[in-house]
N, C-alpha and C positions, 0 to 999 in steps of 0.2 A: 639722792635725786627725787624731786617731788614730781608725782605723776601729773601730767596735763590731761585731765579726764576729758575736757571739752574737745581737744584735738583728736584724741582717740575715738571719742564718741562720733564726731563728724566723719572720721575715716571709716568707722564701722558701718555707719548709716549709708555711706556711698557704696560700700561693698554690698550691702544688702540690696540696694536699689539697682546696681549696675552689673555686678558680677554674675556670670552664668551659674556658678556653683550654688548661689543662693536663690535662683529663680523659682524653684518649686516651693521653698519655704516662704518666700516673699508673697507669691500668688495665693498660697493657702492662707497665710496670715491676714492679708488685706481682704480677701474674700469673706472670711469668717467675721472679722471685726466690722466690716461694712454691714453685714446682715445683723450683727449685734446692735449696731447703732440704729438701724432702721426699725428694729423691734424693741428698742428701749432696754436692752440687756445691760445690766450694771456689772462691770468686770474690771480687772486689773491684771497686767502682765507681770509674771513672777519669774523667779529662777534665772536660768542662764541667758535667755534672750533679754531679759530685763538688764542684767549686768552687761551684756553686749552693747545695748543701746546707750548705756551710761559711759561706755569706754573703760569698763573695769576688766573685762575679759575680751579676747579677740575671736571667739567662736561660740556657736550654740548649735544644737541639733534639733531639739523638739520645741513645742510651744506649751507653756504652762500658764493656764488662765484661771485666776481665782475669781469666783463669781458670787453674786447675791443668791442666797438659797431660793428666794421667791421666783427667780428667773429660770430655774432648772427646766421647767416645761418648755419654755420658749427656746432654750438652748438645744434641747433634744430635737425639737422640730427643725431648727436651723441646720443642725448637723445631718439629720436624715435627708433633708431637702438637697443638701450638697453632696450626698452620696458617701458621707463619712461612715465608716464601719465601727461599731462599738465592739472593742476587743476585750476589755476587762473592766470590772467594777470591784468595789470593796477595798479591803486593806490587806496588809501583810503581817500584822502584829506589831509593827513599829509605826507605820503611817496608817492611822485609822480615822480618816477624815469623815465628816458627816456624809458627804457625797464625793465619790471619786469615779470618774469615767475616763477611760483611755480609748481614744478614737484613732483610727487609721484613716487619714485623708490623703488618698493617693499613696505616696511613699512617706508622708509626713505624719509624725506622731503628735497628737494633741491631747493633753491632759486637762480635764475640767475638774476643778476642785472647789468645794464649798465647805466651810468649817474645817480648816487645815489643822488636823490634830496629829501630834507626834507623841509617841509613848516610848521614851528611852531614858536611860540613866535612872531607872526605877521611879520615874515620875512622868507627868504629861504636860503638854502645852497645847492650847487651842488658839489659833488666830482666825478670826472671822472677818470677812470682807467688810471694809468700812470706806464709804465714798469720801469721807473727810480725811482719810489717811493715804492719799494718793499724790505722787508727783506726776507731772505732765511733761511730755516731750513731743515735739512735732516731727513727724517723719512723712515725707512726700505729701505735705499739706494736710496730713491727718494727725489729729491729736491722740497720742497714745497714753493711757493712764498706766502708771507704773506703781506696783506695790512698793511701799516705802522700804528704804534700806534698813530702817530700824526693825521692821517686821522680818525682813529676810535675814538679818543678823541673828535673831533669836531662832528662827526656823533652821538655818544652816548649823547653828550651834547644837541644837537638839538632834539634827540628822547625823551628827558625828557619832551618836550613840550606836548606830548600826552601820554607818558607812564612814569610816575614818577618813576616806579620801575627800570628804566634804570640808575638812579642816582648811584646805588650801583656799577655797572660795570664802570661807568664813573670815579668814585672815585678810583677804583682799577687801571684803566688805568693811572690816574694822579699819583698815587703812583709809578707805574712802570716807568713812564717818569722821575719822580724825582730821582729815583734810577739809571736808565740806561742812563739818559740824553737825550735830544732831538736830534734825528738823522737827521730829515728832517725839519729844521726850515723854509724852503721855503714854506711848506704847511701852517704853521701858518701865515707867512708873507703874502702870497697870500690871505688867508681867511680874514685877517684884512684889506687888501687893497680893495678887490673886493666885500665884503659882509657886509651888515649892521647887524652884529651879535648882540645879546643882550649884554648889558654892562657887565654882569657877565662872559660871555664866553670870551669877548674881554680881560677883566682883567686877566682871568686865562691863556689865551694864552700868553699874554705879560709877565706874571710872570714866566711861564714855560720856556720861551726862555732865561731868564737870570739866571736860577738856575744852 
């Protein structure tokens, strides 16, 4: 059975906008990104909410926003203005991003990441925010920039090194890329040239580029 991503994407978006269970997440998300837009913050939505809006998964819990390093000062001001509490910073030995800030906004968790660096499988991989590597989706008359599935595929692959449960979403992303085709091959090409990725990830990237 071939996934109809557009159908599930539309259904998920309707749930986000209309279902009571999503109301807090919806309000937090649109409030933050509205302030980002007003302040010229460059950002992209990553991880589970990204996959949710694409119709790949049917649930998400927190917000993961990858941002341009130069905008960190603006972002801190915005989060403080909205009463978000900074809960944690830094890394855990596996995820050692250049900037990692975990905020609590009401009951909603928001992670702000710049320079997404993963250290697993005896090697490392760094993904830096790039405005030219974004997909766009419209939600409630608002354009949402999505971190590319190519970047998420490598990130989720590397995350398996300390969280094996990430394998499930990595496989879902792989199926999506096989169906929709690779849109940003340069992300895979640069990863293969610049990083000593594990052999299985390198083979997967090479195979996806020729499908």
